[in-house]
C-alpha positions, 0 to 999 in steps of 0.5 A: 864840798871839794873842788880842784883849782889851778892855783898858778901855772903848774900847781893845783890844789884840792880845796873846800868851797861852799856847795851851791844852792840852785836858784828858781830856774836852776838845777843842782848837778852832781858831777859824775864825769869831766873831760879835760881839754886844751883850754884846761891844759893851757891854763895849767901851763900858764898859756891861756890868755883868757883866764886868771888864777886861781881857776877851777877848770872843766867844762866837758861835763856829765852829771845827774840832777839832784835838786831843782828850783821851783821854776824848772820845767817838769821834764827835768827830774831828779836822777836824770843824766845830763850834759850841758852847754858851758857857755853864756850869752848876753842876749844883747850883743850883735852875735846874740841878736843874730842868733849866733849865741855861741860867739857872744861877745861877752861869753864866759865859758866854765873853766876859762873866764869863770870857775868850772866844773872840777867840783862835786856839785854845780848849779846851772840854768835848766836851759843849758841842759841836754838829757840822754837816757841811753848814754853813759856818763863817759859818753855824755862828757864827750858831747861838748868837744864833739859839738865844737867839731860838729859846729865847724862842719856846719859852718863849712856847709859840709854836705854830700859829695864834699871832700873835707880835709881836716888838719889835726886828729885831736878830739876837736879835729876828730869831732869835725871828721865825724861830723863831716862823715855824718853829713855825707862827706868824704874825709881826709885826716891830716896829722904828723902822728901815725897813732892819731891818724889810725884813730881817725881811720877807726872813726871813719876817715876815708884817707890819712896823710902824715904830712911829715912823711909825704907831700901834703899838696901832692896827696891832697891833689891826688885824692881829689882828682887835682881839684883840692878838697872842697872844704878844709877845716883847721883844728891845729892852730899853727901859722903854717896850717892856717896858710896851707888851708888856703893853699890846698882848698879848691877853687870856690872852696870853703875854709873853716878855722877852729884853732887860732894861731898864737903867732901872726899869720902872713898870707898870699891874699891873691888866693882869696880872690882868685879862688873866691874863697869863703873863709870862716871862723868857728867858735864853741857850739850851738845848742842844736850842735849839742843835740846833733851829737847826742843823737849821733852818740845814741845811734852808735855813730862813733866808737868813743872808747879808743878816743879816751886814752886816760882815766883819773879820779875827779880829784886827781886832775892835778896828776892828770895835767902833770901826765899831759905835760910830761907825755903830751904825745900819749894824750888824746882825751883824759876823762876824770870820774867821780868816785 
């Protein structure tokens, strides 16, 4: 079967590899749609410290079951449309023992620490699957990135009456915004790109702040009656937004970091104590986050069409990544579709 691999930074190839055979508790999935994310893009740029080369990218997956092992439950049938959790869990580390398998110490995400789903067929454990009869393959391929945002909102204990400020209107930030709105909060979206802020408005953000045009602090205080937002979710990964999250959040507030800064961050730590903040990391997503997003999509809770800015054939991932590199300002989400 054919696969797309990133041979080295900036170079992709279409290669032939052996089609996998599903084990007793695995299903063979024909990949029908695959989203490209920031991890794939950083691997292409040579800026992903968590991977090696060559690497087959891809972990935002939609497909259909074409074969199943003899110990796969009957509820999974050939022809079913599925998405899946692309992470692994060892079951033995402290995170797994605490039930937080999304941050397993030894996690290996498809397309990052192990070869991913830019292939024609993929063999996966049945317990990683989620089914959704009413969703298209394009919708299913969007479940994973929105689940990461959903998990961040859950980590922030977002609920009715909260005002949530989200740094970043990429797909992960949009996922955090949608999740926060769905949990009953009022959302303030922050970005420096007006087109991305308009997208945030279309999916339900109540307030928009272009931080390159207005004082972020003044606007955040104005919109929260001088208190500051109850929850700040950082989905950018810059030192300045890491610091601003702590500066802007209300007293007794909560800060959630999804992004991670590529450079060291210096803080005035007095705010941690004086505000008695809860500062939390958020990594990947749990199976229940995936299911919450599937349910949201099935209920028509978010219009995904404006989020997808580009579509390519599955085997044109190289061209898609080159476009992303050449025109990053044009890209929100790239989907590749199997022909």
